[in-house]
Every structure is written in C-alpha cells, then in structure tokens.
DSSP file (Angstrom, degrees, kcal/mol; ACC not computed):
  #  RESIDUE AA STRUCTURE BP1 BP2  ACC     N-H-->O    O-->H-N    N-H-->O    O-->H-N    TCO  KAPPA ALPHA  PHI   PSI    X-CA   Y-CA   Z-CA
    1    1 A M              0   0    0      0, 0.0     2,-0.1     0, 0.0     0, 0.0   0.000 360.0 360.0 360.0 130.0  -38.2  -28.7    2.9
    2    2 A T     >  -     0   0    0      1,-0.1     4,-2.0     4,-0.0     5,-0.1  -0.348 360.0-107.7 -83.3 168.0  -36.7  -30.4   -0.2
    3    3 A I  H  > S+     0   0    0      1,-0.2     4,-2.5     2,-0.2     5,-0.2   0.867 121.9  55.4 -63.3 -36.2  -33.0  -30.8   -0.8
    4    4 A D  H  > S+     0   0    0      1,-0.2     4,-2.4     2,-0.2    -1,-0.2   0.880 106.7  50.2 -63.9 -37.6  -33.2  -28.1   -3.5
    5    5 A D  H  > S+     0   0    0      2,-0.2     4,-2.5     1,-0.2    -2,-0.2   0.890 110.4  50.0 -66.2 -39.0  -34.7  -25.7   -1.0
    6    6 A E  H  X S+     0   0    0     -4,-2.0     4,-2.5     2,-0.2    -2,-0.2   0.907 110.6  49.7 -65.4 -41.4  -31.9  -26.5    1.4
    7    7 A I  H  X S+     0   0    0     -4,-2.5     4,-2.4     2,-0.2    -2,-0.2   0.933 112.1  47.9 -61.7 -45.8  -29.3  -25.9   -1.4
    8    8 A K  H  X S+     0   0    0     -4,-2.4     4,-2.4     1,-0.2    -2,-0.2   0.908 112.1  49.4 -62.2 -42.8  -30.9  -22.6   -2.2
    9    9 A A  H  X S+     0   0    0     -4,-2.5     4,-2.3     1,-0.2    -1,-0.2   0.905 111.4  48.8 -63.7 -42.0  -31.0  -21.5    1.5
   10   10 A K  H  X S+     0   0    0     -4,-2.5     4,-2.5     2,-0.2    -2,-0.2   0.901 110.6  50.9 -66.7 -40.2  -27.3  -22.4    1.9
   11   11 A R  H  X S+     0   0    0     -4,-2.4     4,-2.5     2,-0.2    -2,-0.2   0.918 110.8  48.6 -62.0 -43.3  -26.4  -20.5   -1.2
   12   12 A L  H  X S+     0   0    0     -4,-2.4     4,-2.0     2,-0.2    -2,-0.2   0.897 111.0  51.0 -63.3 -39.5  -28.2  -17.4    0.0
   13   13 A E  H  X S+     0   0    0     -4,-2.3     4,-2.1     1,-0.2    -2,-0.2   0.923 111.7  46.8 -62.9 -44.7  -26.6  -17.8    3.4
   14   14 A L  H  X S+     0   0    0     -4,-2.5     4,-2.3     2,-0.2    -2,-0.2   0.874 109.3  54.4 -67.0 -37.3  -23.1  -18.0    1.8
   15   15 A Q  H  X S+     0   0    0     -4,-2.5     4,-2.1     2,-0.2    -1,-0.2   0.906 109.3  48.4 -61.7 -41.0  -23.9  -15.0   -0.5
   16   16 A E  H  X S+     0   0    0     -4,-2.0     4,-2.2     2,-0.2    -2,-0.2   0.906 110.5  50.6 -66.1 -41.7  -24.8  -12.9    2.6
   17   17 A L  H  X S+     0   0    0     -4,-2.1     4,-2.6     1,-0.2    -2,-0.2   0.892 108.9  52.4 -62.4 -39.1  -21.6  -14.0    4.4
   18   18 A K  H  X S+     0   0    0     -4,-2.3     4,-2.5     2,-0.2    -2,-0.2   0.910 108.6  49.9 -63.6 -42.5  -19.6  -13.0    1.3
   19   19 A R  H  X S+     0   0    0     -4,-2.1     4,-2.0     1,-0.2    -2,-0.2   0.906 111.7  48.8 -61.7 -40.9  -21.2   -9.5    1.3
   20   20 A Q  H  X S+     0   0    0     -4,-2.2     4,-2.4     2,-0.2    -2,-0.2   0.905 110.2  51.3 -65.1 -41.2  -20.3   -9.2    5.0
   21   21 A E  H  X S+     0   0    0     -4,-2.6     4,-2.6     1,-0.2    -2,-0.2   0.923 109.5  49.7 -61.6 -44.9  -16.7  -10.3    4.4
   22   22 A E  H  X S+     0   0    0     -4,-2.5     4,-2.0     1,-0.2    -1,-0.2   0.887 111.1  49.7 -62.2 -39.3  -16.3   -7.7    1.6
   23   23 A A  H  X S+     0   0    0     -4,-2.0     4,-1.9     2,-0.2    -1,-0.2   0.912 112.0  47.6 -66.1 -42.3  -17.7   -5.0    3.9
   24   24 A R  H  X S+     0   0    0     -4,-2.4     4,-2.5     2,-0.2    -2,-0.2   0.882 110.6  51.9 -67.5 -37.9  -15.3   -5.9    6.7
   25   25 A L  H  X S+     0   0    0     -4,-2.6     4,-2.6     2,-0.2    -1,-0.2   0.894 108.1  51.6 -65.1 -38.6  -12.4   -6.0    4.3
   26   26 A A  H  X S+     0   0    0     -4,-2.0     4,-1.9     2,-0.2    -2,-0.2   0.902 110.8  48.4 -62.9 -40.5  -13.3   -2.5    3.1
   27   27 A E  H  X S+     0   0    0     -4,-1.9     4,-1.9     2,-0.2    -2,-0.2   0.908 111.4  50.2 -64.4 -42.1  -13.3   -1.3    6.7
   28   28 A L  H  X S+     0   0    0     -4,-2.5     4,-2.4     1,-0.2    -2,-0.2   0.914 109.7  50.0 -62.8 -43.6  -10.0   -3.0    7.4
   29   29 A H  H  X S+     0   0    0     -4,-2.6     4,-2.3     1,-0.2    -1,-0.2   0.857 107.8  53.9 -66.1 -34.6   -8.4   -1.4    4.3
   30   30 A A  H  X S+     0   0    0     -4,-1.9     4,-2.2     2,-0.2    -1,-0.2   0.887 109.7  48.4 -64.4 -38.0   -9.7    2.0    5.4
   31   31 A L  H  X S+     0   0    0     -4,-1.9     4,-2.6     2,-0.2    -2,-0.2   0.895 108.7  53.5 -67.7 -40.3   -8.0    1.4    8.8
   32   32 A F  H  X S+     0   0    0     -4,-2.4     4,-2.7     1,-0.2    -2,-0.2   0.941 110.9  47.0 -56.8 -47.3   -4.8    0.4    7.0
   33   33 A L  H  X S+     0   0    0     -4,-2.3     4,-2.6     1,-0.2    -2,-0.2   0.911 111.2  50.8 -63.0 -43.5   -4.9    3.7    5.0
   34   34 A S  H  X S+     0   0    0     -4,-2.2     4,-1.7     2,-0.2    -1,-0.2   0.917 112.4  46.4 -61.0 -44.1   -5.6    5.7    8.2
   35   35 A K  H  X S+     0   0    0     -4,-2.6     4,-1.8     2,-0.2    -2,-0.2   0.934 112.4  50.2 -64.2 -45.8   -2.6    4.1   10.0
   36   36 A A  H  X S+     0   0    0     -4,-2.7     4,-2.0     1,-0.2    -2,-0.2   0.908 109.8  50.7 -60.3 -42.8   -0.3    4.6    7.0
   37   37 A Q  H  < S+     0   0    0     -4,-2.6    -1,-0.2     1,-0.2    -2,-0.2   0.861 110.4  49.6 -64.4 -34.9   -1.3    8.3    6.7
   38   38 A S  H  < S+     0   0    0     -4,-1.7    -1,-0.2    -5,-0.2    -2,-0.2   0.805 115.5  43.8 -73.3 -27.7   -0.6    8.8   10.4
   39   39 A L  H  < S+     0   0    0     -4,-1.8    -2,-0.2    -5,-0.1    -1,-0.2   0.739  86.9 106.0 -86.0 -24.8    2.8    7.1   10.1
   40   40 A C     <  -     0   0    0     -4,-2.0    21,-0.0    -5,-0.2    61,-0.0  -0.372  50.6-165.0 -66.8 123.5    4.0    8.8    6.9
   41   41 A P        +     0   0    0      0, 0.0     2,-0.5     0, 0.0    -1,-0.2   0.519  66.7  85.8 -83.7  -4.3    6.7   11.4    7.5
   42   42 A I  S    S-     0   0    0      4,-0.0     2,-0.2    68,-0.0    -2,-0.1  -0.849  70.9-142.7-104.6 129.8    6.3   12.9    4.0
   43   43 A Q    >   -     0   0    0     -2,-0.5     3,-1.8     1,-0.1    15,-0.2  -0.544  28.8 -95.2 -88.1 152.5    3.6   15.5    3.4
   44   44 A I  T 3  S+     0   0    0      1,-0.2    15,-0.2    -2,-0.2    -1,-0.1  -0.445 114.1  36.0 -61.7 137.6    1.5   15.8    0.2
   45   45 A G  T 3  S+     0   0    0     13,-2.9    -1,-0.2     1,-0.3     2,-0.2   0.289  86.2 134.4  97.5  -8.2    3.2   18.3   -2.1
   46   46 A T    <   -     0   0    0     -3,-1.8    12,-2.6    12,-0.1     2,-0.5  -0.525  56.8-126.4 -77.1 139.2    6.7   17.2   -1.2
   47   47 A K  E     -A   57   0A   0     10,-0.2     2,-0.3    -2,-0.2    10,-0.2  -0.746  36.1-176.6 -83.4 128.7    9.3   16.7   -3.9
   48   48 A V  E     -A   56   0A   0      8,-3.1     8,-2.2    -2,-0.5     2,-0.9  -0.890  33.5-129.1-126.2 156.2   10.9   13.2   -3.6
   49   49 A E  E     +Ab  55 111A   0     61,-2.7    63,-2.7    -2,-0.3     6,-0.2  -0.873  27.8 178.7-101.5  97.7   13.6   11.3   -5.4
   50   50 A Y  E    S+     0   0A   0     -2,-0.9     5,-0.2     4,-0.8    -1,-0.1   0.709  73.4  10.8 -79.0 -20.4   11.7    8.1   -6.1
   51   51 A Q  E >  S-A   54   0A   0      3,-1.3     3,-2.7    -3,-0.1    -1,-0.1  -0.953 109.2 -72.2-144.5 155.9   14.7    6.6   -7.9
   52   52 A P  T 3  S+     0   0    0      0, 0.0     3,-0.1     0, 0.0    -2,-0.1  -0.317 122.7   2.1 -54.2 120.3   18.3    7.9   -8.0
   53   53 A G  T 3  S+     0   0    0      1,-0.2     2,-0.4    -2,-0.1    -4,-0.0   0.431 111.3 103.5  82.9   0.5   18.2   11.0  -10.3
   54   54 A K  E <   -A   51   0A   0     -3,-2.7    -3,-1.3    31,-0.0    -4,-0.8  -0.965  51.5-167.5-120.7 131.0   14.4   10.8  -10.9
   55   55 A F  E     +AC  49  86A   0     31,-0.6    31,-3.0    -2,-0.4     2,-0.3  -0.784  12.4 166.2-120.8 157.9   12.0   13.1   -9.1
   56   56 A G  E     -AC  48  85A   0     -8,-2.2    -8,-3.1    29,-0.3     2,-0.5  -0.961  33.1-112.9-156.4 169.2    8.3   13.4   -8.5
   57   57 A Q  E     -AC  47  84A   0     27,-2.5    27,-0.9    -2,-0.3   -10,-0.2  -0.956  33.0-121.6-114.5 128.2    5.8   15.3   -6.3
   58   58 A V  E     + C   0  83A   0    -12,-2.6   -13,-2.9    -2,-0.5    25,-0.3  -0.455  42.0 156.1 -68.3 127.6    3.8   13.3   -3.7
   59   59 A D  E     +     0   0A   0     23,-2.4     2,-0.3     1,-0.3    24,-0.2   0.383  63.3  41.6-128.8  -1.5    0.0   13.6   -4.2
   60   60 A R  E     - C   0  82A   0     22,-1.9    22,-1.9     2,-0.0     2,-0.5  -0.994  57.3-157.3-146.9 140.4   -1.1   10.4   -2.5
   61   61 A I  E     + C   0  81A   0     -2,-0.3    20,-0.2    20,-0.2     2,-0.2  -0.965  28.9 162.3-111.5 131.0   -0.3    8.5    0.6
   62   62 A G  E     - C   0  80A   0     18,-2.7    18,-1.7    -2,-0.5     2,-0.3  -0.506  28.4-109.2-130.0-161.3   -1.2    4.9    0.6
   63   63 A Y  E     - C   0  79A   0     16,-0.3     2,-0.4    -2,-0.2    16,-0.2  -0.929   9.4-149.9-137.5 160.7   -0.3    1.7    2.4
   64   64 A D  E     + C   0  78A   0     14,-2.4    14,-2.4    -2,-0.3     2,-0.4  -0.988  23.2 160.2-134.3 122.9    1.5   -1.6    1.9
   65   65 A V        -     0   0    0     -2,-0.4     2,-0.3    12,-0.2     5,-0.2  -0.995  51.5 -99.6-138.6 136.5    0.5   -4.8    3.6
   66   66 A N    >   -     0   0    0     10,-0.4     3,-1.5    -2,-0.4     4,-0.1  -0.414  33.4-146.7 -57.9 116.8    1.4   -8.3    2.4
   67   67 A F  G >  S+     0   0    0     -2,-0.3     3,-1.2     1,-0.3     4,-0.2   0.890  94.2  53.2 -56.8 -43.5   -1.7   -9.3    0.6
   68   68 A W  G 3  S+     0   0    0      1,-0.3    -1,-0.3     2,-0.1     3,-0.1   0.637 121.1  32.2 -71.6 -11.0   -1.4  -13.0    1.5
   69   69 A S  G X  S+     0   0    0     -3,-1.5     3,-1.5     1,-0.1     6,-0.3   0.082  75.4 121.0-131.0  26.6   -1.1  -12.2    5.2
   70   70 A E  T <  S+     0   0    0     -3,-1.2    -2,-0.1     1,-0.3    -3,-0.1   0.724  81.6  49.5 -65.3 -18.4   -3.2   -9.0    5.6
   71   71 A L  T 3  S+     0   0    0     -4,-0.2     2,-0.3    -3,-0.1    -1,-0.3   0.515  83.6 110.8 -94.8  -6.5   -5.3  -10.9    8.1
   72   72 A D  S X  S-     0   0    0     -3,-1.5     3,-1.4     1,-0.1    -3,-0.1  -0.527  70.1-137.6 -67.8 130.0   -2.3  -12.1   10.1
   73   73 A L  T 3  S+     0   0    0     -2,-0.3    -1,-0.1     1,-0.3    -3,-0.0   0.713 100.4  49.0 -64.5 -21.0   -2.3  -10.3   13.4
   74   74 A N  T 3  S+     0   0    0     -5,-0.1     2,-0.3     2,-0.1    -1,-0.3   0.451  80.0 116.6 -99.6  -1.4    1.5   -9.7   13.3
   75   75 A T    <   -     0   0    0     -3,-1.4     2,-0.1    -6,-0.3   -10,-0.0  -0.510  63.2-128.5 -72.3 130.6    1.7   -8.3    9.7
   76   76 A E        -     0   0    0     -2,-0.3     2,-0.5     1,-0.0   -10,-0.4  -0.440   6.3-137.3 -79.4 151.3    2.9   -4.7    9.7
   77   77 A V        -     0   0    0     -2,-0.1     2,-0.3   -12,-0.1   -12,-0.2  -0.955  25.9-169.5-106.3 121.6    1.2   -1.9    7.9
   78   78 A H  E     -C   64   0A   0    -14,-2.4   -14,-2.4    -2,-0.5     2,-0.2  -0.799  17.8-121.5-110.7 153.2    3.6    0.4    6.0
   79   79 A W  E     -C   63   0A   0     -2,-0.3    24,-0.4   -16,-0.2     2,-0.3  -0.573  25.9-172.0 -86.6 155.9    3.1    3.8    4.4
   80   80 A T  E     -C   62   0A   0    -18,-1.7   -18,-2.7    -2,-0.2     2,-0.3  -0.961   7.4-153.4-138.6 158.0    3.8    4.5    0.7
   81   81 A V  E     +CD  61 100A   0     19,-2.4    19,-2.2    -2,-0.3     2,-0.3  -0.970  16.7 166.3-129.9 150.8    3.8    7.6   -1.4
   82   82 A T  E     +C   60   0A   0    -22,-1.9   -23,-2.4    -2,-0.3   -22,-1.9  -0.961   9.0 134.1-152.0 166.6    3.2    8.2   -5.0
   83   83 A G  E     -CD  58  97A   0     14,-0.6    14,-2.5    -2,-0.3   -25,-0.2  -0.975  53.4 -30.1 173.8-165.7    2.5   11.1   -7.3
   84   84 A R  E     -CD  57  96A   0    -27,-0.9   -27,-2.5    -2,-0.3    12,-0.3  -0.500  56.5-119.4 -80.1 140.9    3.4   12.7  -10.6
   85   85 A K  E     -C   56   0A   0     10,-2.6     8,-3.2   -29,-0.2     2,-0.5  -0.418  18.4-139.2 -70.4 151.0    6.8   12.4  -12.1
   86   86 A I  E     -CD  55  92A   0    -31,-3.0   -31,-0.6     6,-0.2     6,-0.2  -0.973  20.6-140.7-112.1 122.2    8.8   15.6  -12.7
   87   87 A N    >   -     0   0    0      4,-2.9     3,-2.1    -2,-0.5     6,-0.0  -0.144  32.1 -90.8 -78.4 178.2   10.7   15.6  -16.0
   88   88 A K  T 3  S+     0   0    0      1,-0.3    -1,-0.1     2,-0.1    -2,-0.0   0.703 125.2  58.5 -65.7 -20.1   14.2   16.9  -16.6
   89   89 A T  T 3  S-     0   0    0      2,-0.1    -1,-0.3     1,-0.0     3,-0.1   0.484 119.6-108.5 -86.3  -1.8   12.9   20.4  -17.5
   90   90 A G  S <  S+     0   0    0     -3,-2.1     2,-0.2     1,-0.3    -2,-0.1   0.493  78.9 127.3  89.9   3.8   11.2   20.6  -14.1
   91   91 A E        -     0   0    0      1,-0.1    -4,-2.9    -5,-0.0    -1,-0.3  -0.622  67.3-101.0 -93.3 153.9    7.6   20.3  -15.5
   92   92 A Y  E     -D   86   0A   0     -6,-0.2    -6,-0.2    -2,-0.2    -1,-0.1  -0.534  37.4-141.4 -72.9 135.6    5.1   17.7  -14.2
   93   93 A G  E     -     0   0A   0     -8,-3.2    -1,-0.1    -2,-0.3    -9,-0.0  -0.223  18.9-114.3 -84.8-178.6    4.8   14.7  -16.4
   94   94 A V  E    S+     0   0A   0    -10,-0.1     2,-0.2    -2,-0.1    -1,-0.1   0.698  91.3  71.8 -89.7 -21.4    1.6   12.8  -17.3
   95   95 A K  E    S-     0   0A   0    -10,-0.0   -10,-2.6     1,-0.0     2,-0.3  -0.612  74.0-129.5 -99.6 155.7    2.6    9.6  -15.5
   96   96 A D  E     -D   84   0A   0    -12,-0.3     2,-0.3    -2,-0.2   -12,-0.3  -0.681  22.9-118.3 -94.4 152.5    2.8    8.8  -11.8
   97   97 A F  E     -D   83   0A   0    -14,-2.5   -14,-0.6    -2,-0.3     3,-0.1  -0.648  41.7 -95.3 -84.2 151.4    5.8    7.1  -10.2
   98   98 A S  E     -     0   0A   0     -2,-0.3   -17,-0.1     1,-0.1    -1,-0.1  -0.273  54.0 -82.0 -63.8 151.2    5.2    3.7   -8.6
   99   99 A P  E     -     0   0A   0      0, 0.0     2,-0.3     0, 0.0   -17,-0.2  -0.277  50.8-169.1 -56.5 136.6    4.5    3.7   -4.9
  100  100 A V  E     +D   81   0A   0    -19,-2.2   -19,-2.4    -3,-0.1    14,-0.0  -0.957  19.9 132.3-127.2 147.5    7.6    3.9   -2.7
  101  101 A G    >>  -     0   0    0     -2,-0.3     4,-2.1   -21,-0.2     3,-1.1  -0.974  65.9 -72.0-177.4 179.0    7.9    3.3    1.0
  102  102 A P  T 34 S+     0   0    0      0, 0.0   -22,-0.1     0, 0.0     5,-0.1   0.642 116.6  65.8 -67.7 -15.9    9.9    1.5    3.7
  103  103 A A  T 34 S+     0   0    0    -24,-0.4    19,-0.1     1,-0.1   -23,-0.1   0.838 122.4  14.6 -73.4 -30.7    8.5   -1.9    2.9
  104  104 A S  T <4 S+     0   0    0     -3,-1.1    11,-2.5     1,-0.1    12,-0.5   0.523 125.0  48.8-120.5 -10.3   10.2   -2.1   -0.5
  105  105 A H  E  < S-E  114   0A   0     -4,-2.1     2,-0.5     9,-0.3     9,-0.2  -0.912  75.9-114.6-133.0 155.4   12.8    0.8   -0.4
  106  106 A K  E     -E  113   0A   0      7,-3.5     7,-1.9    -2,-0.3     2,-0.5  -0.799  39.6-148.3 -84.2 132.2   15.5    2.2    1.7
  107  107 A V  E     +E  112   0A   0     -2,-0.5     2,-0.4     5,-0.2     5,-0.2  -0.895  25.1 174.2-111.8 129.8   14.4    5.6    2.8
  108  108 A N  E >   -E  111   0A   0      3,-2.8     3,-1.7    -2,-0.5     2,-0.8  -0.807  69.3 -66.2-131.8  90.8   16.7    8.5    3.4
  109  109 A G  T 3  S-     0   0    0     -2,-0.4   -61,-0.0     1,-0.3   -67,-0.0  -0.543 119.9 -13.9  67.4-106.9   14.5   11.6    4.1
  110  110 A T  T 3  S+     0   0    0     -2,-0.8   -61,-2.7    -3,-0.1     2,-0.4   0.127 119.6  94.9-113.6  18.7   12.8   12.2    0.8
  111  111 A S  E <   -bE  49 108A   0     -3,-1.7    -3,-2.8   -63,-0.2     2,-0.4  -0.907  54.3-164.6-113.0 139.9   15.0    9.9   -1.3
  112  112 A F  E     - E   0 107A   0    -63,-2.7     2,-0.4    -2,-0.4    -5,-0.2  -0.957   9.3-177.0-125.5 141.1   14.2    6.2   -2.0
  113  113 A V  E     - E   0 106A   0     -7,-1.9    -7,-3.5    -2,-0.4    15,-0.1  -0.999  42.1 -99.3-133.3 133.9   16.4    3.4   -3.3
  114  114 A E  E     - E   0 105A   0     -2,-0.4    -9,-0.3    -9,-0.2   -14,-0.0  -0.259  28.9-149.6 -53.6 134.0   15.0    0.0   -4.1
  115  115 A G     >  -     0   0    0    -11,-2.5     4,-0.8     1,-0.2     3,-0.2   0.712  27.1-146.6 -82.5 -21.6   15.8   -2.3   -1.1
  116  116 A G  H  >  -     0   0    0    -12,-0.5     4,-2.0     1,-0.2    -1,-0.2  -0.172  41.1 -51.9  80.2-179.1   16.1   -5.5   -3.0
  117  117 A F  H  > S+     0   0    0      1,-0.2     4,-1.6     2,-0.2    -1,-0.2   0.884 134.6  53.4 -63.9 -42.5   15.2   -9.0   -1.9
  118  118 A G  H  4>S+     0   0    0      1,-0.2     5,-3.5     2,-0.2     6,-0.6   0.874 108.9  49.7 -62.4 -37.8   17.1   -8.8    1.4
  119  119 A H  H ><5S+     0   0    0     -4,-0.8     3,-1.4     3,-0.2    -1,-0.2   0.912 107.4  54.1 -66.1 -42.9   15.4   -5.6    2.4
  120  120 A A  H 3<5S+     0   0    0     -4,-2.0    -1,-0.2     1,-0.3    -2,-0.2   0.823 111.2  46.3 -61.2 -31.1   12.0   -7.1    1.7
  121  121 A L  T 3<5S-     0   0    0     -4,-1.6    -1,-0.3    -5,-0.2    -2,-0.2   0.454 117.7-113.1 -90.1  -0.7   12.8  -10.0    4.0
  122  122 A G  T < 5S+     0   0    0     -3,-1.4    -3,-0.2    -4,-0.3    -2,-0.1   0.771  81.0 124.9  77.0  25.8   14.1   -7.7    6.7
  123  123 A L      < +     0   0    0     -5,-3.5     2,-0.3    -6,-0.2    -4,-0.2   0.548  35.7 109.3 -95.6  -8.2   17.7   -9.0    6.3
  124  124 A D        -     0   0    0     -6,-0.6     3,-0.1     1,-0.2    -9,-0.0  -0.506  46.7-168.8 -72.0 131.2   19.3   -5.5    5.7
  125  125 A E  S    S+     0   0    0     -2,-0.3     2,-0.5     1,-0.2    -1,-0.2   0.869  72.9  53.2 -82.3 -41.6   21.5   -4.3    8.6
  126  126 A D        -     0   0    0      2,-0.0     2,-0.6     0, 0.0    -1,-0.2  -0.845  68.3-155.4-105.4 127.1   21.9   -0.8    7.3
  127  127 A D              0   0    0     -2,-0.5   -21,-0.0     1,-0.1   -12,-0.0  -0.888 360.0 360.0 -98.2 123.9   19.0    1.4    6.3
  128  128 A A              0   0    0     -2,-0.6    -1,-0.1   -15,-0.1   -22,-0.1   0.493 360.0 360.0 -52.0 360.0   20.1    4.1    3.8
C-alpha cells in the first residue's frame, strides 16, 4: 500500500465518522425537542405576551441548549415557544415572534420579559 493509498483510506474513514457524527447529533437534537415538548407548560394555540404589550399565538414548541456545551452532560435542555405575532387589531401578522422561554426570559404564566445577562447566568433571585 502506498502512502497515497493510506491517505485516501484515512480520508474515507474520517468521512464515514463525520457522517456518523451528523446522524448522532440529529438523534440528540430530536431527543432535545422531545424533552422540551414534554416540559413546556404552554400548549400550541395559546395566546402569549412575548414582550410587554406584544402578543402572539404559539404554533411551535422548540428547545434551547447552549450550542457550545450541548455535549456537556450537565447542560440543561429548556423549552421555547414561538409563533405568529398578533397585531394591534387582533389579526395575525405575517411574521413570527422570536423564540421565548425560561433560558432567556422571565416567565409568568403566558407572559415573558427578557431576563437580561444576570438571568442568562442564573444570577436572578426572583423569577417574575
């Protein structure tokens, strides 16, 4: 076997490992979504206040995990909700509101307020 053959074999081996990694990450993300959906106290179709005075209707439940530590065994999986904005006339808008959830916002029933930097670091004593 020549050195070029060894290089080619190693590249093929690494390509296969990369495909396996991508498949396992997809499985992990499906598990994250399943966990978030089971934890989320808000049902699809619920009207929420995603910012003070701004409303929307939930049509998707998602998850939030710190990307840089999604493989860390101690990293929490949080739920998020998003959906269509409701304009001031009570009609559905064309745009969605950004995902909101307990990782980035203070949650009070179906109302959300941005938690700020201290909340993101878990330094907030009072949860709204």
